[in-house]
VOGU-3710 file (C-alpha; in Angstrom, 3 decimals, decimal comma):
1> xxxxxxxxxx> -3,103/33,974/6,103  -6,873/34,375/6,041  -6,997/33,354/2,390  -5,243/30,042/3,059  -7,573/27,084/2,550  -7,293/24,361/5,162  -7,106/20,789/3,881  -9,072/18,142/5,756  -7,129/15,078/6,853  -10,280/12,989/7,233
11> xxxxxxxxxx> -10,906/12,626/3,488  -8,597/11,332/0,770  -7,795/14,044/-1,750  -7,279/11,535/-4,597  -8,786/8,110/-5,146  -7,832/5,592/-7,792  -10,255/2,733/-8,524  -12,031/3,430/-5,240  -8,943/3,285/-3,009  -6,884/6,125/-1,619
21> xxxxxxxxxx> -3,122/6,099/-1,941  -2,901/4,794/1,631  -5,236/1,957/0,677  -3,094/1,074/-2,347  -0,018/1,175/-0,128  -1,625/-1,406/2,169  -2,570/-3,640/-0,790  0,948/-3,529/-2,248  2,566/-4,165/1,139  0,352/-7,212/1,725
31> xxxxxxxxxx> 1,170/-8,543/-1,754  4,923/-8,113/-1,225  4,698/-9,771/2,202  2,768/-12,705/0,731  5,326/-13,067/-2,054  8,187/-13,020/0,453  6,461/-15,588/2,657  5,862/-17,831/-0,343  9,495/-17,518/-1,436  10,729/-18,311/2,059
41> xxxxxxxx> 8,516/-21,367/2,487  8,482/-22,776/-1,076  9,793/-26,348/-1,055  12,499/-27,441/-3,460  14,157/-24,067/-3,924  17,661/-23,895/-2,524  20,282/-21,249/-3,033  23,668/-22,536/-4,198
//
């Protein structure tokens, strides 16, 4: 147990293009929400 290394939760262990995985999750969620909002409000598109 004494040899176990504790991992800090205050720093991201991996970053990709400057964003952590949580940051990328937020970006993707915002993009999907914007796409859904656009699809819901786009004029002239009706389901048959």
